[in-house]
N, C-alpha and C positions, 0 to 999 in steps of 0.2 A: 576477552568477546568467545562468544560460543560457536564453542563449530555449526555449519546450515546443517540436521543432517535431512533426508527429502521427507522425511515426520514433521521437524521443525518447520521446514519452508509448505510447505500444503497446509498445514493450519493458518499462518502471514498469510500466507495469498486466501483462503477461505475468509479470514477477518479481515482482509480490502476493499472486497469484490464484499462483505456484503456489508459495509458503510457505504460502501458504494465512492469509494477513490480511491482507486483503480481500475473502471467500470469502463477504457479506450474509449473515451468523449473529454475528459478531465484533462486540463495539461498537469503536467505531472517529468519530472526527469526521477523519479525516484522508484518505481512502483505502486503509485499514488503514501510514503511515507512522508515525502514531503505536502501533502497536502492538506490542510485543520478547517473546523467548523465552516460551513459560509462556501468551501470549492479556493479557498486561498495559497497561493506557492507558499511555503514557505522561504526564505529563503538564505 
């Protein structure tokens, strides 16, 4: 696994925000990375 430096974290946060998977309204346990298209969560 690669180290998550501040630039990489910022990029991934931007992707999650633009996809709408980490918007504060979506139920998630992993900052949107467990959300798939349609709003369902991956278990």
